[in-house]
C-alpha positions as a Markdown table, in Angstrom:
| # | Residue | x | y | z |
|---|---|---|---|---|
| 1 | Met | 0.0 | 0.0 | 0.0 |
| 2 | Ser | 1.3 | 3.4 | -0.9 |
| 3 | Leu | 0.4 | 6.2 | 1.5 |
| 4 | Asp | -1.5 | 9.1 | 0.0 |
| 5 | Tyr | -0.2 | 11.9 | 2.2 |
| 6 | Pro | -2.3 | 14.7 | 0.6 |
| 7 | Ser | -5.5 | 12.6 | 1.2 |
| 8 | Leu | -4.5 | 11.8 | 4.7 |
| 9 | Ala | -3.7 | 15.4 | 5.5 |
| 10 | Lys | -7.1 | 16.5 | 4.1 |
| 11 | Thr | -8.9 | 13.9 | 6.2 |
| 12 | Ile | -7.1 | 14.8 | 9.3 |
| 13 | Ala | -7.8 | 18.5 | 8.7 |
| 14 | Ala | -11.5 | 17.9 | 8.3 |
| 15 | Leu | -11.7 | 15.6 | 11.4 |
| 16 | Thr | -9.7 | 18.0 | 13.7 |
| 17 | His | -11.1 | 21.3 | 12.5 |
| 18 | Gly | -12.0 | 23.5 | 15.5 |
| 19 | Glu | -10.7 | 21.0 | 18.1 |
| 20 | Thr | -8.2 | 22.3 | 20.6 |
| 21 | Asp | -8.0 | 19.4 | 23.1 |
| 22 | Glu | -4.5 | 17.9 | 22.6 |
| 23 | Val | -5.5 | 14.4 | 23.7 |
| 24 | Ala | -8.5 | 14.4 | 21.4 |
| 25 | Leu | -6.3 | 15.5 | 18.6 |
| 26 | Met | -3.7 | 12.9 | 19.4 |
| 27 | Ala | -6.3 | 10.1 | 19.5 |
| 28 | Thr | -7.7 | 11.1 | 16.1 |
| 29 | Leu | -4.2 | 11.3 | 14.5 |
| 30 | Ala | -3.1 | 8.0 | 16.0 |
| 31 | Cys | -6.1 | 6.3 | 14.5 |
| 32 | Glu | -6.0 | 7.9 | 11.1 |
| 33 | Ile | -2.2 | 7.5 | 10.6 |
| 34 | His | -2.1 | 4.0 | 11.9 |
| 35 | His | -4.8 | 2.7 | 9.5 |
| 36 | Ala | -3.3 | 4.7 | 6.5 |
| 37 | Asp | -0.4 | 2.3 | 5.8 |
| 38 | Asp | 0.3 | -1.4 | 6.3 |
| 39 | Arg | 3.9 | -0.5 | 7.4 |
| 40 | Phe | 2.6 | 1.0 | 10.6 |
| 41 | Asp | 2.5 | -1.7 | 13.3 |
| 42 | Trp | 2.2 | 0.6 | 16.3 |
| 43 | Thr | 1.3 | 4.3 | 16.1 |
| 44 | Gly | 0.9 | 6.6 | 19.0 |
| 45 | Phe | 1.9 | 9.5 | 21.1 |
| 46 | Tyr | 4.1 | 9.8 | 24.2 |
| 47 | Arg | 3.2 | 13.1 | 26.1 |
| 48 | Val | 5.6 | 15.3 | 28.0 |
| 49 | Thr | 4.0 | 15.1 | 31.5 |
| 50 | Glu | 6.9 | 16.5 | 33.5 |
| 51 | Pro | 10.4 | 17.7 | 32.7 |
| 52 | Gly | 12.4 | 14.9 | 31.2 |
| 53 | Leu | 9.6 | 12.4 | 31.1 |
| 54 | Leu | 7.2 | 11.0 | 28.5 |
| 55 | Lys | 4.1 | 9.0 | 29.3 |
| 56 | Ile | 2.0 | 7.0 | 26.9 |
| 57 | Gly | -0.9 | 8.8 | 25.2 |
| 58 | Pro | -3.4 | 7.8 | 22.6 |
| 59 | Tyr | -2.2 | 4.9 | 20.4 |
| 60 | Gln | -3.2 | 2.1 | 18.0 |
| 61 | Gly | -1.6 | -1.3 | 18.2 |
| 62 | Gly | -0.3 | -3.5 | 21.0 |
| 63 | His | 0.7 | -2.3 | 24.4 |
| 64 | Gly | 3.4 | 0.4 | 24.6 |
| 65 | Cys | 5.8 | 1.4 | 27.3 |
| 66 | Leu | 4.0 | 3.4 | 30.0 |
| 67 | Gln | 6.8 | 5.9 | 30.5 |
| 68 | Ile | 10.0 | 6.9 | 28.8 |
| 69 | Pro | 12.7 | 9.2 | 30.2 |
| 70 | Phe | 14.1 | 11.8 | 27.8 |
| 71 | Asp | 17.5 | 10.1 | 28.1 |
| 72 | Lys | 16.3 | 6.7 | 26.9 |
| 73 | Gly | 15.4 | 5.2 | 23.6 |
| 74 | Val | 14.3 | 6.7 | 20.3 |
| 75 | Cys | 11.3 | 8.6 | 21.7 |
| 76 | Gly | 13.5 | 10.1 | 24.4 |
| 77 | Ala | 16.0 | 11.2 | 21.8 |
| 78 | Ala | 13.3 | 12.9 | 19.8 |
| 79 | Ala | 11.9 | 14.7 | 22.8 |
| 80 | Arg | 15.4 | 15.7 | 24.1 |
| 81 | Thr | 16.7 | 17.0 | 20.8 |
| 82 | Gly | 13.5 | 18.2 | 19.2 |
| 83 | Glu | 14.6 | 16.4 | 16.1 |
| 84 | Thr | 12.9 | 13.6 | 14.1 |
| 85 | Gln | 14.5 | 10.2 | 14.6 |
| 86 | Leu | 14.5 | 8.0 | 11.6 |
| 87 | Val | 15.7 | 4.5 | 12.6 |
| 88 | Pro | 16.0 | 1.9 | 9.9 |
| 89 | Asp | 17.2 | -0.8 | 12.3 |
| 90 | Val | 16.2 | -0.5 | 16.0 |
| 91 | Asp | 18.8 | -3.0 | 17.1 |
| 92 | Ala | 21.5 | -0.7 | 15.8 |
| 93 | Phe | 20.2 | 2.3 | 17.8 |
| 94 | Pro | 22.1 | 2.7 | 21.1 |
| 95 | Gly | 19.8 | 2.5 | 24.1 |
| 96 | His | 16.7 | 1.4 | 22.0 |
| 97 | Ile | 13.8 | 0.4 | 24.3 |
| 98 | Ala | 12.1 | -2.7 | 23.1 |
| 99 | Cys | 8.5 | -2.0 | 24.0 |
| 100 | Ala | 7.5 | -4.6 | 21.4 |
| 101 | Ser | 9.8 | -7.4 | 20.2 |
| 102 | Ser | 8.3 | -7.2 | 16.7 |
| 103 | Thr | 9.6 | -3.7 | 16.0 |
| 104 | Gln | 12.3 | -3.6 | 13.4 |
| 105 | Ser | 12.3 | 0.1 | 12.4 |
| 106 | Glu | 10.9 | 3.3 | 13.8 |
| 107 | Ile | 10.2 | 6.9 | 13.2 |
| 108 | Val | 9.6 | 9.4 | 16.0 |
| 109 | Leu | 8.7 | 13.0 | 15.4 |
| 110 | Pro | 8.5 | 15.8 | 18.0 |
| 111 | Val | 5.1 | 17.4 | 18.4 |
| 112 | Arg | 5.2 | 21.2 | 19.1 |
| 113 | Asn | 2.6 | 23.5 | 20.3 |
| 114 | Lys | 2.0 | 27.1 | 19.0 |
| 115 | Ala | 4.8 | 28.4 | 21.3 |
| 116 | Gly | 7.2 | 25.9 | 19.8 |
| 117 | Asp | 7.5 | 23.8 | 22.9 |
| 118 | Val | 7.8 | 20.0 | 22.5 |
| 119 | Ile | 4.6 | 18.6 | 24.1 |
| 120 | Ala | 4.8 | 15.1 | 22.9 |
| 121 | Val | 6.4 | 12.8 | 20.3 |
| 122 | Leu | 4.6 | 10.8 | 17.6 |
| 123 | Asp | 6.1 | 7.2 | 17.5 |
| 124 | Ile | 5.5 | 4.9 | 14.6 |
| 125 | Asp | 6.9 | 1.4 | 14.7 |
| 126 | Ser | 7.1 | -1.1 | 11.9 |
| 127 | Asn | 7.6 | -4.8 | 11.9 |
| 128 | Gln | 9.5 | -4.3 | 8.6 |
| 129 | Pro | 13.2 | -3.3 | 8.4 |
| 130 | Asp | 14.0 | 0.1 | 7.0 |
| 131 | Ala | 10.3 | 0.9 | 6.6 |
| 132 | Phe | 10.4 | 4.7 | 6.8 |
| 133 | Thr | 11.7 | 7.4 | 4.4 |
| 134 | Glu | 12.6 | 11.1 | 4.5 |
| 135 | Glu | 9.4 | 11.7 | 2.7 |
| 136 | Asp | 7.5 | 10.1 | 5.6 |
| 137 | Ala | 9.4 | 12.3 | 8.0 |
| 138 | Lys | 8.6 | 15.5 | 5.9 |
| 139 | Glu | 4.9 | 14.7 | 5.4 |
| 140 | Leu | 4.2 | 13.6 | 8.9 |
| 141 | Ala | 5.9 | 16.6 | 10.3 |
| 142 | Gly | 3.7 | 18.8 | 8.1 |
| 143 | Ile | 0.6 | 17.1 | 9.4 |
| 144 | Leu | 1.7 | 17.5 | 13.0 |
| 145 | Thr | 2.5 | 21.2 | 12.5 |
| 146 | Ser | -0.9 | 21.8 | 10.8 |
| 147 | Val | -2.7 | 20.3 | 13.7 |
| 148 | Phe | -0.8 | 21.3 | 16.8 |
| 149 | Ser | 0.8 | 24.6 | 15.9 |
| 150 | Arg | -2.3 | 26.4 | 14.6 |
């Protein structure tokens, strides 16, 4: 399946129009993004709940880790640096946290509010190696910006 990002962005814009509650927005995005592509085995948000700590938020897929410190794993790296983490092989990522043994590759994007603060990360895991591209990173970042930075 090839992901039609323009269609996904349009659907998400229509579903989230006028909504301001961050958890409601995250739940909607997790659902829409997860079901948009067969590569996506786990799709969800980890929210910044206190300095240096992420806690699981809305997601689709199997169980995730309940909390992740900023100094651990791919999600922690995205939250700590504010930069997208594109990981073709999770076993090669130093300090990777194996929340699910099926995960082979991962992309994690910081989620920023209007003020530019990182409020969460969007974590997408795949049970396929090297499943994510720079195009995925660019398109998903655009969707996150359009929803959370408006």
